[in-house]
C-alpha positions as CSV (number, residue, x, y, z in Angstrom):
1,M,-32.4,-54.7,-116.9
2,K,-32.1,-51.1,-118.0
3,Q,-28.4,-51.7,-118.6
4,I,-28.8,-55.0,-120.6
5,I,-31.7,-53.1,-122.4
6,S,-29.4,-50.0,-123.0
7,I,-26.4,-52.5,-125.1
8,L,-29.4,-54.2,-126.9
9,I,-30.4,-51.1,-128.1
10,L,-26.8,-49.6,-129.0
11,F,-26.1,-53.2,-130.3
12,L,-29.1,-53.0,-133.2
13,F,-28.6,-48.9,-133.7
14,F,-25.2,-49.1,-134.9
15,S,-25.1,-52.8,-136.5
16,C,-28.7,-51.8,-138.7
17,E,-26.9,-50.5,-141.8
18,D,-26.6,-52.4,-144.6
19,K,-24.0,-51.9,-147.5
20,Q,-25.9,-49.5,-149.0
21,S,-25.9,-47.2,-145.5
22,Q,-29.4,-47.5,-145.2
23,K,-30.5,-48.3,-141.7
24,T,-33.3,-50.8,-140.5
25,T,-36.1,-50.8,-138.0
26,L,-35.1,-49.7,-134.5
27,V,-37.1,-52.1,-132.2
28,I,-37.6,-51.0,-128.5
29,D,-39.9,-51.8,-125.9
30,L,-41.2,-49.3,-123.6
31,S,-44.2,-50.4,-122.0
32,S,-42.8,-50.7,-118.9
33,D,-42.1,-46.7,-119.1
34,I,-46.0,-45.9,-120.1
35,V,-48.5,-44.3,-117.9
36,I,-52.2,-44.4,-118.2
37,P,-53.6,-41.6,-115.7
38,K,-56.3,-42.2,-113.2
39,H,-59.6,-39.8,-113.6
40,Y,-62.0,-38.4,-111.2
41,I,-65.2,-36.6,-112.1
42,I,-66.1,-33.4,-110.2
43,A,-69.5,-32.3,-109.5
44,K,-70.7,-29.1,-109.1
45,T,-71.8,-27.6,-105.8
46,N,-75.1,-25.4,-105.4
47,E,-74.6,-24.9,-101.8
48,Q,-71.6,-22.0,-100.2
49,I,-68.6,-24.4,-99.0
50,V,-67.2,-23.3,-95.3
51,I,-63.8,-23.7,-95.7
52,D,-63.2,-25.4,-92.1
53,G,-61.1,-28.5,-93.0
54,I,-64.1,-30.8,-91.9
55,G,-65.9,-30.8,-95.3
56,K,-69.3,-31.0,-93.4
57,E,-71.8,-29.6,-96.2
58,F,-73.9,-31.8,-98.0
59,N,-72.4,-32.0,-101.2
60,W,-68.9,-32.7,-99.5
61,R,-71.1,-35.6,-98.1
62,Q,-72.2,-36.8,-101.5
63,S,-69.3,-36.5,-103.3
64,L,-67.1,-39.2,-103.7
65,F,-63.7,-40.1,-102.4
66,S,-61.0,-40.8,-105.0
67,D,-58.9,-44.3,-104.8
68,S,-56.3,-44.8,-102.1
69,F,-52.9,-42.9,-102.7
70,I,-50.2,-45.4,-103.7
71,D,-46.6,-45.6,-103.7
72,I,-45.2,-42.8,-106.6
73,E,-43.4,-45.4,-108.3
74,G,-46.3,-47.7,-108.0
75,I,-44.1,-50.4,-106.0
76,K,-44.8,-50.2,-102.4
77,T,-48.3,-49.8,-100.4
78,P,-48.2,-46.6,-98.4
79,K,-48.2,-47.1,-94.4
80,Y,-51.1,-44.8,-94.2
81,D,-54.3,-44.3,-96.3
82,T,-54.6,-40.9,-98.1
83,K,-57.5,-40.1,-100.4
84,F,-59.4,-37.0,-101.9
85,K,-62.8,-35.2,-103.2
86,M,-63.4,-32.2,-105.5
87,L,-66.0,-30.0,-105.7
88,W,-66.3,-26.9,-108.2
89,D,-68.4,-23.8,-108.8
90,E,-68.0,-20.3,-110.7
91,N,-65.2,-19.1,-108.4
92,Y,-63.5,-22.2,-106.6
93,L,-62.3,-25.3,-106.9
94,F,-62.3,-27.2,-104.0
95,V,-60.4,-29.9,-102.8
96,Y,-60.9,-31.8,-99.4
97,A,-57.8,-34.4,-98.4
98,Q,-58.1,-37.0,-95.5
99,M,-54.9,-38.6,-94.3
100,E,-54.0,-41.5,-91.6
101,E,-51.5,-39.9,-89.5
102,P,-50.6,-41.4,-85.8
103,H,-48.3,-38.5,-85.7
104,V,-49.1,-35.0,-86.7
105,W,-46.4,-32.7,-86.7
106,G,-45.1,-29.6,-88.5
107,Y,-42.9,-26.6,-87.8
108,L,-42.9,-24.5,-91.1
109,K,-44.6,-21.6,-90.7
110,Q,-43.4,-19.1,-92.9
111,R,-45.7,-18.5,-96.6
112,D,-43.8,-19.9,-99.9
113,T,-40.8,-22.0,-97.8
114,I,-40.2,-25.6,-98.7
115,I,-43.0,-26.8,-97.2
116,Y,-42.3,-30.3,-98.5
117,Y,-39.5,-30.3,-95.6
118,N,-42.5,-31.1,-93.3
119,N,-44.9,-33.7,-94.0
120,D,-47.3,-32.1,-96.5
121,F,-50.2,-32.3,-99.1
122,E,-49.6,-31.1,-102.3
123,I,-51.3,-30.6,-105.5
124,F,-50.2,-29.9,-109.5
125,I,-52.9,-28.6,-111.9
126,S,-52.4,-27.8,-115.1
127,P,-55.9,-26.5,-116.8
128,S,-54.1,-26.4,-120.5
129,G,-53.8,-30.0,-119.9
130,T,-50.1,-29.6,-121.4
131,T,-46.9,-29.7,-119.7
132,R,-46.5,-25.8,-119.5
133,N,-47.7,-23.0,-117.0
134,Y,-48.9,-25.2,-114.0
135,G,-49.6,-24.8,-110.7
136,E,-48.5,-26.2,-107.7
137,I,-49.8,-26.1,-103.6
138,E,-48.1,-27.1,-100.6
139,I,-49.6,-26.9,-97.0
140,N,-48.4,-28.7,-94.2
141,S,-50.7,-29.6,-90.5
142,L,-50.0,-25.7,-89.3
143,G,-52.1,-24.3,-92.5
144,T,-48.8,-22.8,-94.0
145,V,-48.8,-22.8,-97.7
146,W,-46.3,-22.6,-100.8
147,D,-47.8,-21.8,-104.3
148,L,-45.6,-21.5,-107.1
149,L,-46.0,-21.5,-110.7
150,L,-43.8,-23.2,-113.1
151,N,-43.3,-22.2,-116.8
152,K,-42.3,-25.9,-117.8
153,P,-41.0,-28.9,-115.7
154,Y,-37.1,-28.7,-114.2
155,R,-36.0,-31.2,-116.5
156,D,-36.2,-28.1,-119.4
157,Q,-34.6,-25.9,-117.1
158,G,-38.2,-24.8,-115.8
159,K,-38.4,-21.8,-113.6
160,A,-40.4,-21.6,-110.2
161,D,-42.2,-18.3,-109.9
162,N,-42.9,-18.0,-106.3
163,N,-44.8,-15.3,-106.7
164,W,-47.3,-16.9,-107.6
165,D,-49.6,-15.9,-104.8
166,L,-52.8,-17.1,-104.6
167,D,-54.2,-14.2,-102.3
168,N,-57.8,-15.1,-102.7
169,M,-57.0,-19.2,-101.8
170,K,-58.9,-20.1,-98.6
171,S,-57.6,-23.3,-96.7
172,A,-58.2,-24.8,-93.7
173,V,-56.4,-27.5,-91.3
174,H,-58.5,-30.4,-89.3
175,I,-56.6,-32.5,-86.9
176,E,-58.2,-35.8,-85.1
177,G,-55.5,-35.7,-82.1
178,T,-53.1,-33.1,-81.1
179,L,-50.3,-31.3,-83.0
180,N,-46.8,-31.9,-81.9
181,N,-47.4,-33.8,-79.3
182,H,-45.6,-37.0,-79.2
183,S,-46.9,-38.8,-76.1
184,D,-50.0,-39.6,-77.5
185,I,-51.4,-41.2,-81.1
186,D,-53.3,-39.1,-83.5
187,S,-55.8,-40.4,-85.9
188,L,-55.6,-38.5,-89.0
189,W,-55.4,-34.7,-90.5
190,T,-57.4,-33.3,-93.3
191,V,-57.2,-30.5,-95.4
192,E,-59.7,-28.2,-97.6
193,I,-58.6,-25.8,-99.8
194,A,-60.8,-23.4,-102.3
195,I,-58.6,-22.4,-105.1
196,P,-59.2,-19.2,-107.0
197,M,-61.0,-19.9,-110.3
198,N,-59.7,-16.8,-112.0
199,A,-56.5,-17.7,-111.4
200,L,-56.7,-21.1,-113.1
201,L,-58.7,-19.9,-116.0
202,K,-55.5,-17.8,-116.8
203,L,-53.4,-20.9,-117.5
204,K,-55.2,-22.2,-119.8
205,N,-54.6,-21.8,-123.7
206,G,-57.2,-19.9,-125.8
207,K,-60.3,-18.3,-124.2
208,Q,-60.0,-18.2,-120.1
209,L,-63.8,-19.4,-120.0
210,L,-65.3,-22.0,-117.0
211,P,-64.9,-25.2,-117.4
212,K,-67.9,-26.4,-119.8
213,E,-69.5,-30.0,-119.5
214,G,-67.0,-32.5,-120.2
215,E,-64.2,-30.6,-120.4
216,Q,-61.0,-32.3,-118.7
217,W,-57.7,-30.6,-117.0
218,R,-54.6,-32.7,-115.5
219,I,-53.9,-32.8,-112.2
220,N,-52.1,-34.9,-109.4
221,F,-51.8,-34.8,-105.9
222,S,-48.8,-35.7,-103.5
223,R,-48.3,-36.5,-100.0
224,V,-44.7,-36.0,-98.6
225,E,-44.2,-38.2,-95.3
226,W,-41.1,-38.3,-93.4
227,D,-39.5,-40.8,-90.6
228,F,-38.8,-38.8,-87.5
229,D,-36.9,-38.3,-84.4
230,I,-38.2,-36.9,-81.5
231,V,-35.4,-34.4,-79.9
232,N,-35.6,-32.2,-77.1
233,E,-39.2,-33.4,-76.7
234,T,-39.9,-32.0,-80.5
235,Y,-40.4,-33.9,-84.1
236,Q,-37.5,-33.7,-86.1
237,R,-37.0,-35.5,-89.6
238,K,-35.6,-38.6,-89.0
239,K,-31.6,-38.6,-90.2
240,E,-28.8,-41.4,-91.0
241,N,-25.4,-42.2,-89.1
242,D,-24.0,-39.9,-91.3
243,G,-26.2,-37.1,-90.4
244,K,-27.6,-36.6,-94.0
245,F,-31.9,-37.2,-93.5
246,Q,-33.3,-39.9,-94.7
247,S,-35.5,-40.0,-97.6
248,E,-38.9,-39.2,-97.7
249,Y,-41.9,-41.1,-98.7
250,N,-44.2,-40.0,-101.7
251,W,-47.2,-40.9,-102.1
252,V,-49.9,-40.0,-104.7
253,W,-53.2,-40.8,-106.5
254,S,-52.1,-41.3,-110.2
255,K,-48.7,-43.1,-110.0
256,Q,-45.6,-41.3,-111.8
257,N,-43.5,-44.3,-112.2
258,V,-40.4,-42.3,-111.0
259,I,-39.8,-40.2,-108.0
260,N,-40.3,-37.3,-109.7
261,M,-43.7,-35.1,-109.7
262,H,-42.9,-32.7,-112.4
263,E,-43.7,-35.1,-115.2
264,P,-46.9,-33.5,-115.9
265,E,-47.7,-35.6,-119.0
266,K,-48.0,-38.9,-116.1
267,W,-50.5,-36.7,-113.9
268,G,-54.4,-37.7,-113.5
269,I,-57.2,-36.4,-115.2
270,I,-60.0,-34.4,-113.7
271,Q,-63.4,-34.2,-115.8
272,F,-66.2,-31.1,-115.1
273,T,-69.6,-31.7,-115.2
274,N,-72.4,-29.1,-114.3
275,E,-74.4,-31.9,-112.0
276,T,-74.5,-31.6,-108.7
277,S,-73.8,-35.4,-108.6
278,T,-71.7,-37.7,-110.7
279,E,-73.5,-40.9,-110.6
280,N,-75.1,-40.6,-114.4
281,I,-72.1,-39.2,-115.6
282,L,-69.3,-41.2,-117.9
283,F,-65.9,-40.6,-118.2
284,I,-64.6,-39.5,-121.6
285,N,-61.8,-41.4,-122.5
286,D,-59.1,-39.9,-124.5
287,E,-58.3,-42.6,-127.8
288,H,-55.5,-41.2,-128.3
289,M,-53.9,-41.5,-124.7
290,P,-51.5,-44.2,-125.7
291,I,-50.6,-42.7,-128.6
292,K,-49.6,-39.6,-126.4
293,Q,-47.7,-41.6,-123.9
294,V,-45.4,-43.3,-126.1
295,A,-44.6,-39.8,-127.1
296,Y,-43.2,-38.6,-124.4
297,A,-41.4,-41.7,-123.4
298,L,-39.7,-41.6,-126.8
299,F,-38.7,-38.0,-125.7
300,R,-37.7,-38.9,-122.0
301,Q,-35.8,-42.0,-123.1
302,T,-33.7,-39.6,-126.0
303,K,-33.3,-36.8,-123.5
304,F,-32.2,-38.9,-120.5
305,G,-32.3,-42.5,-121.2
306,I,-31.5,-45.5,-123.4
307,L,-31.9,-43.7,-126.3
308,K,-29.5,-40.6,-125.8
309,E,-26.9,-42.1,-128.4
310,L,-29.7,-40.8,-131.1
311,L,-28.0,-37.4,-130.3
312,K,-24.7,-38.3,-131.6
313,E,-26.6,-38.9,-135.6
314,K,-25.9,-35.6,-138.1
315,T,-28.2,-33.2,-138.4
316,G,-30.8,-34.4,-141.3
317,S,-30.8,-38.1,-140.2
318,T,-33.5,-40.2,-139.5
319,Q,-34.0,-43.5,-137.5
320,A,-37.3,-45.6,-138.2
321,I,-38.4,-47.0,-134.6
322,S,-40.9,-49.8,-133.8
323,V,-42.2,-49.2,-130.2
324,K,-44.2,-51.7,-128.0
325,Y,-46.0,-49.7,-125.6
326,S,-48.2,-53.2,-124.1
327,D,-48.0,-56.7,-124.2
328,V,-50.3,-56.6,-127.5
329,D,-49.5,-53.1,-128.9
330,S,-47.0,-51.5,-130.9
331,L,-46.5,-48.5,-133.4
332,T,-44.3,-47.2,-135.7
333,S,-42.0,-43.4,-135.3
334,T,-39.3,-41.6,-136.7
335,F,-36.9,-39.7,-135.0
336,Y,-35.3,-36.6,-136.9
337,K,-32.2,-34.9,-135.5
338,T,-32.8,-31.4,-136.2
339,N,-30.5,-28.2,-135.7
340,F,-32.0,-27.5,-132.5
341,G,-32.3,-30.9,-131.3
342,F,-34.8,-33.8,-132.3
343,E,-38.1,-34.6,-132.8
344,Y,-40.3,-37.5,-133.5
345,K,-43.2,-38.2,-135.6
346,I,-45.4,-40.7,-134.1
347,N,-48.2,-42.6,-136.2
348,S,-50.7,-45.1,-135.2
349,E,-53.4,-47.0,-137.7
350,Q,-56.1,-47.5,-134.7
351,P,-57.2,-44.7,-134.7
352,N,-55.2,-43.4,-137.7
353,K,-53.5,-40.1,-135.9
354,T,-49.7,-38.6,-136.1
355,F,-48.2,-36.8,-133.6
356,I,-45.1,-34.6,-133.2
357,I,-42.9,-34.2,-130.1
358,N,-39.5,-32.3,-130.0
359,E,-36.5,-32.1,-127.6
360,T,-38.7,-29.5,-125.1
361,G,-41.2,-32.0,-124.7
362,V,-43.5,-29.9,-126.6
363,L,-46.5,-32.5,-128.2
364,K,-48.6,-31.5,-131.0
365,E,-51.3,-33.4,-133.1
366,I,-50.7,-33.0,-137.2
367,K,-53.3,-35.3,-138.5
């Protein structure tokens, strides 16, 4: 299907010039590339949270679990259930995750090693709400942690900083069953993490202040799960007949639409409240979210997808594009070929806003 769309676009692109060499509007359907993020409201805890992996405190018990995780592409239903809760106070952002698992195993014990080579739980967080300077935390069933900072996504030549160590972070794992014992069936394992708030505030744009009522950050969670073999009485990732490891399962809270967690524009949204209960707290919808998602979709399709032919245009050239982004909605945008790469100007009449995005994936509102 993508090939058919690509051929259609190229046909429209190269055949749309009239005798005066003025291009007509290019029409494209990006509705399948648009992700509207999930959201979760975080209550503020008024009691001390003991990080033991159990989540037994009253504030934990009254907080709500998230929706169950889905496949990262939003296609398949995961084999085992995964869900989380969150709380916060002036010192920490708290995460409690619960994962069904009949075989709890792990062998990586060194901090900042590649934890997703074991089954693990992962947190991706952007306090600035942008695709820049975001943190990633991974933990396995042994409690081994990998914490790293990315200045930007790998797609934009981002660099991972493994020296971003959250020294004051607290974490614990609890297992309903037995670790690394293939002779029995386990029930689940849980993770409880307290992420230092001061480290997260340093990733915000502007003033590094504690979240105010209604403030929103971007976040997503991933669970990596591997099929396994028992070799010499130990768990090992399952291999194909050619000796290569089978692909892992990727289960997430808010779907990414592709097997790639490093597209921060698709992450979910957390909203802070100073109340100890979220019962009467309404989520603040971003009325511009569809427009922003169209901008990012145009960016991705131009750099890596079916609009790459636009990059062959001469510097200074433009192309009007009409983008369909749902069954009933569309908007207009303009592609500009620049000296450094490209830029899109995206207009929306309802609401009346204009955004620009460039070849680095930086999005700005200009009207």
